[in-house]
mmCIF file of the N, C-alpha and C atoms, coordinates in Angstrom:
data_MODEL
# 
_entry.id   MODEL 
# 
loop_
_atom_site.group_PDB 
_atom_site.id 
_atom_site.type_symbol 
_atom_site.label_atom_id 
_atom_site.label_alt_id 
_atom_site.label_comp_id 
_atom_site.label_asym_id 
_atom_site.label_entity_id 
_atom_site.label_seq_id 
_atom_site.pdbx_PDB_ins_code 
_atom_site.Cartn_x 
_atom_site.Cartn_y 
_atom_site.Cartn_z 
_atom_site.occupancy 
_atom_site.B_iso_or_equiv 
_atom_site.pdbx_formal_charge 
_atom_site.auth_seq_id 
_atom_site.auth_comp_id 
_atom_site.auth_asym_id 
_atom_site.auth_atom_id 
_atom_site.pdbx_PDB_model_num 
ATOM 1   N N  . UNK A 1 1  ? 3.576   -37.620 13.089  1.00 0.00 ? 1  UNK A N  1 
ATOM 2   C CA . UNK A 1 1  ? 2.182   -37.913 12.883  1.00 0.00 ? 1  UNK A CA 1 
ATOM 3   C C  . UNK A 1 1  ? 1.312   -36.682 13.145  1.00 0.00 ? 1  UNK A C  1 
ATOM 4   N N  . UNK A 1 2  ? 1.533   -35.989 14.237  1.00 0.00 ? 2  UNK A N  1 
ATOM 5   C CA . UNK A 1 2  ? 0.748   -34.804 14.559  1.00 0.00 ? 2  UNK A CA 1 
ATOM 6   C C  . UNK A 1 2  ? 1.037   -33.687 13.555  1.00 0.00 ? 2  UNK A C  1 
ATOM 7   N N  . UNK A 1 3  ? 2.278   -33.572 13.152  1.00 0.00 ? 3  UNK A N  1 
ATOM 8   C CA . UNK A 1 3  ? 2.635   -32.541 12.178  1.00 0.00 ? 3  UNK A CA 1 
ATOM 9   C C  . UNK A 1 3  ? 1.894   -32.757 10.871  1.00 0.00 ? 3  UNK A C  1 
ATOM 10  N N  . UNK A 1 4  ? 1.706   -34.001 10.468  1.00 0.00 ? 4  UNK A N  1 
ATOM 11  C CA . UNK A 1 4  ? 0.952   -34.294 9.256   1.00 0.00 ? 4  UNK A CA 1 
ATOM 12  C C  . UNK A 1 4  ? -0.503  -33.856 9.390   1.00 0.00 ? 4  UNK A C  1 
ATOM 13  N N  . UNK A 1 5  ? -1.105  -34.087 10.563  1.00 0.00 ? 5  UNK A N  1 
ATOM 14  C CA . UNK A 1 5  ? -2.486  -33.683 10.782  1.00 0.00 ? 5  UNK A CA 1 
ATOM 15  C C  . UNK A 1 5  ? -2.622  -32.164 10.758  1.00 0.00 ? 5  UNK A C  1 
ATOM 16  N N  . UNK A 1 6  ? -1.661  -31.468 11.350  1.00 0.00 ? 6  UNK A N  1 
ATOM 17  C CA . UNK A 1 6  ? -1.700  -30.012 11.361  1.00 0.00 ? 6  UNK A CA 1 
ATOM 18  C C  . UNK A 1 6  ? -1.575  -29.482 9.943   1.00 0.00 ? 6  UNK A C  1 
ATOM 19  N N  . UNK A 1 7  ? -0.694  -30.075 9.159   1.00 0.00 ? 7  UNK A N  1 
ATOM 20  C CA . UNK A 1 7  ? -0.513  -29.645 7.776   1.00 0.00 ? 7  UNK A CA 1 
ATOM 21  C C  . UNK A 1 7  ? -1.788  -29.873 6.974   1.00 0.00 ? 7  UNK A C  1 
ATOM 22  N N  . UNK A 1 8  ? -2.474  -31.000 7.205   1.00 0.00 ? 8  UNK A N  1 
ATOM 23  C CA . UNK A 1 8  ? -3.728  -31.270 6.509   1.00 0.00 ? 8  UNK A CA 1 
ATOM 24  C C  . UNK A 1 8  ? -4.804  -30.276 6.924   1.00 0.00 ? 8  UNK A C  1 
ATOM 25  N N  . UNK A 1 9  ? -4.872  -29.966 8.220   1.00 0.00 ? 9  UNK A N  1 
ATOM 26  C CA . UNK A 1 9  ? -5.871  -29.021 8.704   1.00 0.00 ? 9  UNK A CA 1 
ATOM 27  C C  . UNK A 1 9  ? -5.660  -27.644 8.099   1.00 0.00 ? 9  UNK A C  1 
ATOM 28  N N  . UNK A 1 10 ? -4.419  -27.219 8.020   1.00 0.00 ? 10 UNK A N  1 
ATOM 29  C CA . UNK A 1 10 ? -4.130  -25.900 7.439   1.00 0.00 ? 10 UNK A CA 1 
ATOM 30  C C  . UNK A 1 10 ? -4.479  -25.856 5.968   1.00 0.00 ? 10 UNK A C  1 
ATOM 31  N N  . UNK A 1 11 ? -4.217  -26.939 5.261   1.00 0.00 ? 11 UNK A N  1 
ATOM 32  C CA . UNK A 1 11 ? -4.494  -26.974 3.831   1.00 0.00 ? 11 UNK A CA 1 
ATOM 33  C C  . UNK A 1 11 ? -5.989  -27.012 3.549   1.00 0.00 ? 11 UNK A C  1 
ATOM 34  N N  . UNK A 1 12 ? -6.776  -27.579 4.468   1.00 0.00 ? 12 UNK A N  1 
ATOM 35  C CA . UNK A 1 12 ? -8.199  -27.717 4.213   1.00 0.00 ? 12 UNK A CA 1 
ATOM 36  C C  . UNK A 1 12 ? -9.018  -26.525 4.683   1.00 0.00 ? 12 UNK A C  1 
ATOM 37  N N  . UNK A 1 13 ? -8.426  -25.610 5.443   1.00 0.00 ? 13 UNK A N  1 
ATOM 38  C CA . UNK A 1 13 ? -9.184  -24.461 5.921   1.00 0.00 ? 13 UNK A CA 1 
ATOM 39  C C  . UNK A 1 13 ? -9.384  -23.461 4.794   1.00 0.00 ? 13 UNK A C  1 
ATOM 40  N N  . UNK A 1 14 ? -10.558 -22.841 4.771   1.00 0.00 ? 14 UNK A N  1 
ATOM 41  C CA . UNK A 1 14 ? -10.787 -21.832 3.730   1.00 0.00 ? 14 UNK A CA 1 
ATOM 42  C C  . UNK A 1 14 ? -9.836  -20.654 3.896   1.00 0.00 ? 14 UNK A C  1 
ATOM 43  N N  . UNK A 1 15 ? -9.350  -20.143 2.800   1.00 0.00 ? 15 UNK A N  1 
ATOM 44  C CA . UNK A 1 15 ? -8.429  -19.020 2.847   1.00 0.00 ? 15 UNK A CA 1 
ATOM 45  C C  . UNK A 1 15 ? -6.983  -19.443 3.028   1.00 0.00 ? 15 UNK A C  1 
ATOM 46  N N  . UNK A 1 16 ? -6.729  -20.741 3.100   1.00 0.00 ? 16 UNK A N  1 
ATOM 47  C CA . UNK A 1 16 ? -5.358  -21.207 3.281   1.00 0.00 ? 16 UNK A CA 1 
ATOM 48  C C  . UNK A 1 16 ? -4.525  -20.900 2.043   1.00 0.00 ? 16 UNK A C  1 
ATOM 49  N N  . UNK A 1 17 ? -5.191  -20.954 0.888   1.00 0.00 ? 17 UNK A N  1 
ATOM 50  C CA . UNK A 1 17 ? -4.499  -20.616 -0.356  1.00 0.00 ? 17 UNK A CA 1 
ATOM 51  C C  . UNK A 1 17 ? -4.628  -19.126 -0.569  1.00 0.00 ? 17 UNK A C  1 
ATOM 52  N N  . UNK A 1 18 ? -3.558  -18.403 -0.366  1.00 0.00 ? 18 UNK A N  1 
ATOM 53  C CA . UNK A 1 18 ? -3.610  -16.971 -0.589  1.00 0.00 ? 18 UNK A CA 1 
ATOM 54  C C  . UNK A 1 18 ? -3.203  -16.691 -2.019  1.00 0.00 ? 18 UNK A C  1 
ATOM 55  N N  . UNK A 1 19 ? -4.024  -15.925 -2.693  1.00 0.00 ? 19 UNK A N  1 
ATOM 56  C CA . UNK A 1 19 ? -3.773  -15.607 -4.091  1.00 0.00 ? 19 UNK A CA 1 
ATOM 57  C C  . UNK A 1 19 ? -2.752  -14.488 -4.175  1.00 0.00 ? 19 UNK A C  1 
ATOM 58  N N  . UNK A 1 20 ? -1.703  -14.704 -4.930  1.00 0.00 ? 20 UNK A N  1 
ATOM 59  C CA . UNK A 1 20 ? -0.701  -13.678 -5.167  1.00 0.00 ? 20 UNK A CA 1 
ATOM 60  C C  . UNK A 1 20 ? -1.248  -12.715 -6.223  1.00 0.00 ? 20 UNK A C  1 
ATOM 61  N N  . UNK A 1 21 ? -1.091  -11.420 -6.007  1.00 0.00 ? 21 UNK A N  1 
ATOM 62  C CA . UNK A 1 21 ? -1.617  -10.471 -6.991  1.00 0.00 ? 21 UNK A CA 1 
ATOM 63  C C  . UNK A 1 21 ? -0.855  -10.577 -8.312  1.00 0.00 ? 21 UNK A C  1 
ATOM 64  N N  . UNK A 1 22 ? -1.603  -10.556 -9.378  1.00 0.00 ? 22 UNK A N  1 
ATOM 65  C CA . UNK A 1 22 ? -1.028  -10.558 -10.720 1.00 0.00 ? 22 UNK A CA 1 
ATOM 66  C C  . UNK A 1 22 ? -0.404  -9.205  -10.990 1.00 0.00 ? 22 UNK A C  1 
ATOM 67  N N  . UNK A 1 23 ? 0.531   -9.157  -11.903 1.00 0.00 ? 23 UNK A N  1 
ATOM 68  C CA . UNK A 1 23 ? 1.137   -7.878  -12.270 1.00 0.00 ? 23 UNK A CA 1 
ATOM 69  C C  . UNK A 1 23 ? 0.084   -6.972  -12.908 1.00 0.00 ? 23 UNK A C  1 
ATOM 70  N N  . UNK A 1 24 ? -0.886  -7.561  -13.595 1.00 0.00 ? 24 UNK A N  1 
ATOM 71  C CA . UNK A 1 24 ? -1.952  -6.750  -14.188 1.00 0.00 ? 24 UNK A CA 1 
ATOM 72  C C  . UNK A 1 24 ? -2.851  -6.179  -13.098 1.00 0.00 ? 24 UNK A C  1 
ATOM 73  N N  . UNK A 1 25 ? -3.080  -6.950  -12.019 1.00 0.00 ? 25 UNK A N  1 
ATOM 74  C CA . UNK A 1 25 ? -3.877  -6.439  -10.893 1.00 0.00 ? 25 UNK A CA 1 
ATOM 75  C C  . UNK A 1 25 ? -3.173  -5.262  -10.235 1.00 0.00 ? 25 UNK A C  1 
ATOM 76  N N  . UNK A 1 26 ? -1.883  -5.392  -10.038 1.00 0.00 ? 26 UNK A N  1 
ATOM 77  C CA . UNK A 1 26 ? -1.116  -4.323  -9.408  1.00 0.00 ? 26 UNK A CA 1 
ATOM 78  C C  . UNK A 1 26 ? -1.120  -3.086  -10.297 1.00 0.00 ? 26 UNK A C  1 
ATOM 79  N N  . UNK A 1 27 ? -0.937  -3.278  -11.578 1.00 0.00 ? 27 UNK A N  1 
ATOM 80  C CA . UNK A 1 27 ? -0.965  -2.157  -12.524 1.00 0.00 ? 27 UNK A CA 1 
ATOM 81  C C  . UNK A 1 27 ? -2.318  -1.464  -12.529 1.00 0.00 ? 27 UNK A C  1 
ATOM 82  N N  . UNK A 1 28 ? -3.370  -2.249  -12.462 1.00 0.00 ? 28 UNK A N  1 
ATOM 83  C CA . UNK A 1 28 ? -4.720  -1.698  -12.431 1.00 0.00 ? 28 UNK A CA 1 
ATOM 84  C C  . UNK A 1 28 ? -4.954  -0.901  -11.152 1.00 0.00 ? 28 UNK A C  1 
ATOM 85  N N  . UNK A 1 29 ? -4.484  -1.432  -10.020 1.00 0.00 ? 29 UNK A N  1 
ATOM 86  C CA . UNK A 1 29 ? -4.638  -0.718  -8.754  1.00 0.00 ? 29 UNK A CA 1 
ATOM 87  C C  . UNK A 1 29 ? -3.856  0.593   -8.769  1.00 0.00 ? 29 UNK A C  1 
ATOM 88  N N  . UNK A 1 30 ? -2.660  0.576   -9.333  1.00 0.00 ? 30 UNK A N  1 
ATOM 89  C CA . UNK A 1 30 ? -1.842  1.789   -9.400  1.00 0.00 ? 30 UNK A CA 1 
ATOM 90  C C  . UNK A 1 30 ? -2.480  2.828   -10.320 1.00 0.00 ? 30 UNK A C  1 
ATOM 91  N N  . UNK A 1 31 ? -3.034  2.376   -11.436 1.00 0.00 ? 31 UNK A N  1 
ATOM 92  C CA . UNK A 1 31 ? -3.704  3.299   -12.347 1.00 0.00 ? 31 UNK A CA 1 
ATOM 93  C C  . UNK A 1 31 ? -4.919  3.927   -11.670 1.00 0.00 ? 31 UNK A C  1 
ATOM 94  N N  . UNK A 1 32 ? -5.665  3.132   -10.917 1.00 0.00 ? 32 UNK A N  1 
ATOM 95  C CA . UNK A 1 32 ? -6.827  3.633   -10.189 1.00 0.00 ? 32 UNK A CA 1 
ATOM 96  C C  . UNK A 1 32 ? -6.406  4.649   -9.133  1.00 0.00 ? 32 UNK A C  1 
ATOM 97  N N  . UNK A 1 33 ? -5.344  4.337   -8.412  1.00 0.00 ? 33 UNK A N  1 
ATOM 98  C CA . UNK A 1 33 ? -4.834  5.256   -7.389  1.00 0.00 ? 33 UNK A CA 1 
ATOM 99  C C  . UNK A 1 33 ? -4.376  6.573   -8.021  1.00 0.00 ? 33 UNK A C  1 
ATOM 100 N N  . UNK A 1 34 ? -3.705  6.488   -9.156  1.00 0.00 ? 34 UNK A N  1 
ATOM 101 C CA . UNK A 1 34 ? -3.256  7.694   -9.858  1.00 0.00 ? 34 UNK A CA 1 
ATOM 102 C C  . UNK A 1 34 ? -4.415  8.552   -10.318 1.00 0.00 ? 34 UNK A C  1 
ATOM 103 N N  . UNK A 1 35 ? -5.450  7.908   -10.818 1.00 0.00 ? 35 UNK A N  1 
ATOM 104 C CA . UNK A 1 35 ? -6.625  8.651   -11.274 1.00 0.00 ? 35 UNK A CA 1 
ATOM 105 C C  . UNK A 1 35 ? -7.336  9.310   -10.101 1.00 0.00 ? 35 UNK A C  1 
ATOM 106 N N  . UNK A 1 36 ? -7.439  8.610   -8.976  1.00 0.00 ? 36 UNK A N  1 
ATOM 107 C CA . UNK A 1 36 ? -8.065  9.198   -7.792  1.00 0.00 ? 36 UNK A CA 1 
ATOM 108 C C  . UNK A 1 36 ? -7.259  10.391  -7.280  1.00 0.00 ? 36 UNK A C  1 
ATOM 109 N N  . UNK A 1 37 ? -5.926  10.282  -7.337  1.00 0.00 ? 37 UNK A N  1 
ATOM 110 C CA . UNK A 1 37 ? -5.079  11.390  -6.904  1.00 0.00 ? 37 UNK A CA 1 
ATOM 111 C C  . UNK A 1 37 ? -5.269  12.599  -7.813  1.00 0.00 ? 37 UNK A C  1 
ATOM 112 N N  . UNK A 1 38 ? -5.313  12.371  -9.129  1.00 0.00 ? 38 UNK A N  1 
ATOM 113 C CA . UNK A 1 38 ? -5.517  13.478  -10.061 1.00 0.00 ? 38 UNK A CA 1 
ATOM 114 C C  . UNK A 1 38 ? -6.857  14.169  -9.823  1.00 0.00 ? 38 UNK A C  1 
ATOM 115 N N  . UNK A 1 39 ? -7.889  13.360  -9.579  1.00 0.00 ? 39 UNK A N  1 
ATOM 116 C CA . UNK A 1 39 ? -9.214  13.923  -9.317  1.00 0.00 ? 39 UNK A CA 1 
ATOM 117 C C  . UNK A 1 39 ? -9.201  14.776  -8.054  1.00 0.00 ? 39 UNK A C  1 
ATOM 118 N N  . UNK A 1 40 ? -8.572  14.274  -7.000  1.00 0.00 ? 40 UNK A N  1 
ATOM 119 C CA . UNK A 1 40 ? -8.487  15.027  -5.746  1.00 0.00 ? 40 UNK A CA 1 
ATOM 120 C C  . UNK A 1 40 ? -7.730  16.334  -5.941  1.00 0.00 ? 40 UNK A C  1 
ATOM 121 N N  . UNK A 1 41 ? -6.627  16.272  -6.672  1.00 0.00 ? 41 UNK A N  1 
ATOM 122 C CA . UNK A 1 41 ? -5.817  17.476  -6.902  1.00 0.00 ? 41 UNK A CA 1 
ATOM 123 C C  . UNK A 1 41 ? -6.600  18.502  -7.705  1.00 0.00 ? 41 UNK A C  1 
ATOM 124 N N  . UNK A 1 42 ? -7.377  18.060  -8.702  1.00 0.00 ? 42 UNK A N  1 
ATOM 125 C CA . UNK A 1 42 ? -8.190  19.004  -9.474  1.00 0.00 ? 42 UNK A CA 1 
ATOM 126 C C  . UNK A 1 42 ? -9.285  19.637  -8.628  1.00 0.00 ? 42 UNK A C  1 
ATOM 127 N N  . UNK A 1 43 ? -9.868  18.857  -7.714  1.00 0.00 ? 43 UNK A N  1 
ATOM 128 C CA . UNK A 1 43 ? -10.970 19.367  -6.902  1.00 0.00 ? 43 UNK A CA 1 
ATOM 129 C C  . UNK A 1 43 ? -10.485 20.255  -5.770  1.00 0.00 ? 43 UNK A C  1 
ATOM 130 N N  . UNK A 1 44 ? -9.333  19.934  -5.173  1.00 0.00 ? 44 UNK A N  1 
ATOM 131 C CA . UNK A 1 44 ? -8.840  20.683  -4.020  1.00 0.00 ? 44 UNK A CA 1 
ATOM 132 C C  . UNK A 1 44 ? -7.335  20.923  -4.144  1.00 0.00 ? 44 UNK A C  1 
ATOM 133 N N  . UNK A 1 45 ? -6.937  21.810  -5.044  1.00 0.00 ? 45 UNK A N  1 
ATOM 134 C CA . UNK A 1 45 ? -5.508  22.015  -5.285  1.00 0.00 ? 45 UNK A CA 1 
ATOM 135 C C  . UNK A 1 45 ? -4.761  22.609  -4.086  1.00 0.00 ? 45 UNK A C  1 
ATOM 136 N N  . UNK A 1 46 ? -5.401  23.488  -3.320  1.00 0.00 ? 46 UNK A N  1 
ATOM 137 C CA . UNK A 1 46 ? -4.722  24.108  -2.178  1.00 0.00 ? 46 UNK A CA 1 
ATOM 138 C C  . UNK A 1 46 ? -4.426  23.057  -1.109  1.00 0.00 ? 46 UNK A C  1 
ATOM 139 N N  . UNK A 1 47 ? -5.402  22.220  -0.827  1.00 0.00 ? 47 UNK A N  1 
ATOM 140 C CA . UNK A 1 47 ? -5.209  21.159  0.163   1.00 0.00 ? 47 UNK A CA 1 
ATOM 141 C C  . UNK A 1 47 ? -4.113  20.204  -0.298  1.00 0.00 ? 47 UNK A C  1 
ATOM 142 N N  . UNK A 1 48 ? -4.098  19.874  -1.590  1.00 0.00 ? 48 UNK A N  1 
ATOM 143 C CA . UNK A 1 48 ? -3.083  18.961  -2.121  1.00 0.00 ? 48 UNK A CA 1 
ATOM 144 C C  . UNK A 1 48 ? -1.682  19.550  -1.974  1.00 0.00 ? 48 UNK A C  1 
ATOM 145 N N  . UNK A 1 49 ? -1.528  20.830  -2.269  1.00 0.00 ? 49 UNK A N  1 
ATOM 146 C CA . UNK A 1 49 ? -0.221  21.478  -2.145  1.00 0.00 ? 49 UNK A CA 1 
ATOM 147 C C  . UNK A 1 49 ? 0.214   21.522  -0.684  1.00 0.00 ? 49 UNK A C  1 
ATOM 148 N N  . UNK A 1 50 ? -0.708  21.892  0.209   1.00 0.00 ? 50 UNK A N  1 
ATOM 149 C CA . UNK A 1 50 ? -0.368  21.937  1.632   1.00 0.00 ? 50 UNK A CA 1 
ATOM 150 C C  . UNK A 1 50 ? 0.000   20.551  2.169   1.00 0.00 ? 50 UNK A C  1 
ATOM 151 N N  . UNK A 1 51 ? -0.701  19.534  1.714   1.00 0.00 ? 51 UNK A N  1 
ATOM 152 C CA . UNK A 1 51 ? -0.373  18.172  2.138   1.00 0.00 ? 51 UNK A CA 1 
ATOM 153 C C  . UNK A 1 51 ? 1.011   17.768  1.633   1.00 0.00 ? 51 UNK A C  1 
ATOM 154 N N  . UNK A 1 52 ? 1.329   18.127  0.399   1.00 0.00 ? 52 UNK A N  1 
ATOM 155 C CA . UNK A 1 52 ? 2.645   17.796  -0.148  1.00 0.00 ? 52 UNK A CA 1 
ATOM 156 C C  . UNK A 1 52 ? 3.755   18.526  0.602   1.00 0.00 ? 52 UNK A C  1 
ATOM 157 N N  . UNK A 1 53 ? 3.515   19.794  0.916   1.00 0.00 ? 53 UNK A N  1 
ATOM 158 C CA . UNK A 1 53 ? 4.507   20.570  1.674   1.00 0.00 ? 53 UNK A CA 1 
ATOM 159 C C  . UNK A 1 53 ? 4.695   19.964  3.061   1.00 0.00 ? 53 UNK A C  1 
ATOM 160 N N  . UNK A 1 54 ? 3.592   19.616  3.716   1.00 0.00 ? 54 UNK A N  1 
ATOM 161 C CA . UNK A 1 54 ? 3.666   19.012  5.043   1.00 0.00 ? 54 UNK A CA 1 
ATOM 162 C C  . UNK A 1 54 ? 4.387   17.673  5.028   1.00 0.00 ? 54 UNK A C  1 
ATOM 163 N N  . UNK A 1 55 ? 4.085   16.838  4.040   1.00 0.00 ? 55 UNK A N  1 
ATOM 164 C CA . UNK A 1 55 ? 4.760   15.544  3.936   1.00 0.00 ? 55 UNK A CA 1 
ATOM 165 C C  . UNK A 1 55 ? 6.250   15.737  3.659   1.00 0.00 ? 55 UNK A C  1 
ATOM 166 N N  . UNK A 1 56 ? 6.592   16.673  2.796   1.00 0.00 ? 56 UNK A N  1 
ATOM 167 C CA . UNK A 1 56 ? 7.996   16.950  2.518   1.00 0.00 ? 56 UNK A CA 1 
ATOM 168 C C  . UNK A 1 56 ? 8.735   17.446  3.743   1.00 0.00 ? 56 UNK A C  1 
ATOM 169 N N  . UNK A 1 57 ? 8.081   18.297  4.516   1.00 0.00 ? 57 UNK A N  1 
ATOM 170 C CA . UNK A 1 57 ? 8.681   18.804  5.752   1.00 0.00 ? 57 UNK A CA 1 
ATOM 171 C C  . UNK A 1 57 ? 8.957   17.652  6.729   1.00 0.00 ? 57 UNK A C  1 
ATOM 172 N N  . UNK A 1 58 ? 7.971   16.768  6.900   1.00 0.00 ? 58 UNK A N  1 
ATOM 173 C CA . UNK A 1 58 ? 8.153   15.640  7.826   1.00 0.00 ? 58 UNK A CA 1 
ATOM 174 C C  . UNK A 1 58 ? 9.272   14.705  7.372   1.00 0.00 ? 58 UNK A C  1 
ATOM 175 N N  . UNK A 1 59 ? 9.321   14.425  6.083   1.00 0.00 ? 59 UNK A N  1 
ATOM 176 C CA . UNK A 1 59 ? 10.380  13.559  5.555   1.00 0.00 ? 59 UNK A CA 1 
ATOM 177 C C  . UNK A 1 59 ? 11.743  14.213  5.757   1.00 0.00 ? 59 UNK A C  1 
ATOM 178 N N  . UNK A 1 60 ? 11.824  15.513  5.513   1.00 0.00 ? 60 UNK A N  1 
ATOM 179 C CA . UNK A 1 60 ? 13.093  16.226  5.712   1.00 0.00 ? 60 UNK A CA 1 
ATOM 180 C C  . UNK A 1 60 ? 13.517  16.199  7.170   1.00 0.00 ? 60 UNK A C  1 
ATOM 181 N N  . UNK A 1 61 ? 12.577  16.366  8.078   1.00 0.00 ? 61 UNK A N  1 
ATOM 182 C CA . UNK A 1 61 ? 12.898  16.320  9.513   1.00 0.00 ? 61 UNK A CA 1 
ATOM 183 C C  . UNK A 1 61 ? 13.416  14.946  9.925   1.00 0.00 ? 61 UNK A C  1 
ATOM 184 N N  . UNK A 1 62 ? 12.760  13.903  9.451   1.00 0.00 ? 62 UNK A N  1 
ATOM 185 C CA . UNK A 1 62 ? 13.190  12.533  9.792   1.00 0.00 ? 62 UNK A CA 1 
ATOM 186 C C  . UNK A 1 62 ? 14.570  12.252  9.223   1.00 0.00 ? 62 UNK A C  1 
ATOM 187 N N  . UNK A 1 63 ? 14.791  12.620  7.983   1.00 0.00 ? 63 UNK A N  1 
ATOM 188 C CA . UNK A 1 63 ? 16.078  12.353  7.364   1.00 0.00 ? 63 UNK A CA 1 
ATOM 189 C C  . UNK A 1 63 ? 17.191  13.195  7.971   1.00 0.00 ? 63 UNK A C  1 
ATOM 190 N N  . UNK A 1 64 ? 16.875  14.430  8.366   1.00 0.00 ? 64 UNK A N  1 
ATOM 191 C CA . UNK A 1 64 ? 17.927  15.268  8.953   1.00 0.00 ? 64 UNK A CA 1 
ATOM 192 C C  . UNK A 1 64 ? 18.347  14.730  10.329  1.00 0.00 ? 64 UNK A C  1 
ATOM 193 N N  . UNK A 1 65 ? 17.446  14.138  11.051  1.00 0.00 ? 65 UNK A N  1 
ATOM 194 C CA . UNK A 1 65 ? 17.789  13.550  12.345  1.00 0.00 ? 65 UNK A CA 1 
ATOM 195 C C  . UNK A 1 65 ? 18.644  12.293  12.174  1.00 0.00 ? 65 UNK A C  1 
ATOM 196 N N  . UNK A 1 66 ? 18.430  11.582  11.091  1.00 0.00 ? 66 UNK A N  1 
ATOM 197 C CA . UNK A 1 66 ? 19.229  10.374  10.852  1.00 0.00 ? 66 UNK A CA 1 
ATOM 198 C C  . UNK A 1 66 ? 20.642  10.702  10.408  1.00 0.00 ? 66 UNK A C  1 
ATOM 199 N N  . UNK A 1 67 ? 20.804  11.846  9.776   1.00 0.00 ? 67 UNK A N  1 
ATOM 200 C CA . UNK A 1 67 ? 22.124  12.232  9.262   1.00 0.00 ? 67 UNK A CA 1 
ATOM 201 C C  . UNK A 1 67 ? 23.048  12.716  10.368  1.00 0.00 ? 67 UNK A C  1 
ATOM 202 N N  . UNK A 1 68 ? 22.500  13.197  11.456  1.00 0.00 ? 68 UNK A N  1 
ATOM 203 C CA . UNK A 1 68 ? 23.354  13.731  12.532  1.00 0.00 ? 68 UNK A CA 1 
ATOM 204 C C  . UNK A 1 68 ? 23.629  12.715  13.590  1.00 0.00 ? 68 UNK A C  1 
# 
């Protein structure tokens, strides 16, 4: 009986229904992210290269520690 009431309360609360992202929404978000990245790289190419080098270095360090 109590479990039924809890289930009803959860179903009636706002936001209980979470919307799953559509594949078109995900594609749109990825396209937007790609465009923002391209814009940043065009505006600040040195910073972008240094960030990529730094990220690659960190990934290599983490992976090399896992291999040993």
